C-alpha positions, 0 to 999 in steps of 0.5 A: 692856528689862530684859534689855537693862539687865542685859546692859549691866550685865554688860558694865560688870562685864566692862569694869571687870575688864579695866581693869588700869591707869588710864594712859588714864583720861579727864580731867574733860571738858565737852561740848555736844550737839544731840539729837532725841527720837523718840516715833513709832518706839518706838510702831511697834516696839511694834506690830510689831517693829524688823525690820518697821519697818526693812524697811518704811522706817517709821523716823521722819523728822527732821520728826517728831522734837523737837530740843534742846540739852544739856551733858555732863560726863565723868570717867574711873573706869578705862581702860574706864569713864567716869562721865557726867552730862547736863543737857538742855533742849527745847521741845515738846508732850509726848506721854504714853503714854495718847495725851494730850499736855501740851496746849501747847508746854512746856519739858522739863528732863532730868538724867541720871547714868550710866556709859559702858562702853567696848570700847576705851580712849581711845587709839583713834580710834573708841571704841564704848561702851554706856551706862546710867544713871538720869534725872529730868525736869521738864515745864513746872514741873508734871510730874515724872518718872523714866526709865532711859536705855540705849543706846550710841554712838561716841567719835571722838577728835580729839587732846588729849582732845577728841572727837566723841560720837555717841550713841543712847539708849532712854529707858525710862519709870519714872513715868506722867509720862514716855514711852518714846522714842529720843534721837539726839545729836551732841556735842563735848567738851574737857578742863576742864584741858588740861595734860598730866598727869605720868606717874608710874612704875608702882608695884612689883608687890605681893607674891604673895598667900597662897593662900586658897579664894575667896569671890567674893560675900563671903557667908561661903560659899566658891565650891566650896560656893556654888551662887550664887558671884557673888551673896551668899546664905544657907547654908540656900539653899546660898549663894543668896539667899532665892527670890522665886518670883513676882518681886514683890520680896517673898521667899518667906519673907515672901510669903503668896502666893509664886506670885502677884505682890502688894505688901508692904501685903498681905504679897505678895498682890495687892490684893483684889477682894471683889465680883469686879467687876474693880476692886480694893478700894482703887479700889472705892467699893462694894467689897462690891457688883459694879459698873462702872468708870465709877461707881468700882466701884458699880452703875449708879444707879436714881434713881427706883427703878423697876427701870430704871437711869439709863443706860437710863431716859428719865425717870430722875426719874419711875417708869415701865415698861420698856415705856415706856423708864422713863417712866410710862404715862398709863393708870397715872396714872388717865387714860383717853384714850378719854374724850377725844371731840368733837361729831360732825364738829367739833373741839369737846370734849365735857363728858366730854372736858374732865372727862378732860383736867382729870385730865391737867392735874393729872397734868402739873402733878404730874409736871412732867418729862413731855412729851406728844405729842397725835396725832389720828386719824379713820376712812376716811369722807370725803376723806383731806385733809379727815379729816387737817385735822379730826384736826389741829384736834382735836389742836390743840383738846386742846393749847389746852385743856391750855395754857389750864389751865396746862400749858406749851406747849413740853411739848406737840406736836399732830399730826393723822394723819387716817385713817392708822394705823388700829387697827381694821377700817374696814369696820365701824361698831365699827372706825371708832369705834375709829379716831376717836381721840386718842392721848396718849404720853409723849415720850422 
């Protein structure tokens, strides 16, 4: 789009150079116009090309555009150049470039000023022209932005200075509170003063100029010795401006990084990224330690300092182990589940079991963020349904003991699995003894 704006500017200079008289210069004129704003088509073009959009018939339909009304002012600068000013208003839910919207229908007020570079003077019925200018906008009194309108149109003269104006513009975003979009408009305009101006006799021709060597850009270096005759420059660069190799707006003589785009604050160099984490120091809250964007350039925190960051730690306020997803293991808190035993064939806890469970009560009261699952198991002797019933009773008995001694019920779950999930061989007495167990696990 920069190339389009430069092309329009060059055409404007060409049009001004063509204007030898002001006999056909437009009078001050006021008009009204109706327009549609099209945000969808530029987005499609950006993802493919204008040729593809036209070929596939994907150009946005009127139903997907936003209508509005505006007033226009025209005033001729020369036969081929008109000054224009516009004030436009419309109501819609503005779509921003990042995919978000204003959230509700708001009033958009836009003001622009620009130039129409006409390819024909106003005495032709149809006058094609190119347009460029600058614009500012206010959305709902909350968002203010700037944009550059560029495009063209056709002026259909109706006589007496009246004309229809058919225009197409591409509004290039300058600030974050604006978005790229097309604007199509149709308007009618009439002169503010319809009285016919008195045509004055043309002035006498000026005397023949004295022949002097030309200096087009006025930089004190004549064109024959100027390598940039249309742009003011310096003698040390043969009439050309000081170069800006990286195009960052800071000339090479003042640019400490002349081949890399930067900003004036850093003498033409980019904003530094000391820790190399891809977040520049001005936005990095930990500029000397590599981090991630969601923590403003700082590392992911580890609240309990157990070596497992909070995003992966299921118990972020309790030190734990990686094997237990950051939660502590009961065996590391001096609790031995093997000591939780029952009288033979019953769910009555032994004295050894209550002593060990008292340790667990103290642990859970100290670490009140831990929740425990109590899983009861048996060996394979007897009927499976009886074994499951016994294991459930034993798990419930353990839970009841813990609740009785001050542990909240909602921190505990008790489940009996019977002879499922053996951890040893049920064909040996030793193996069966190991399978008759209660397991305690920290829930995540």
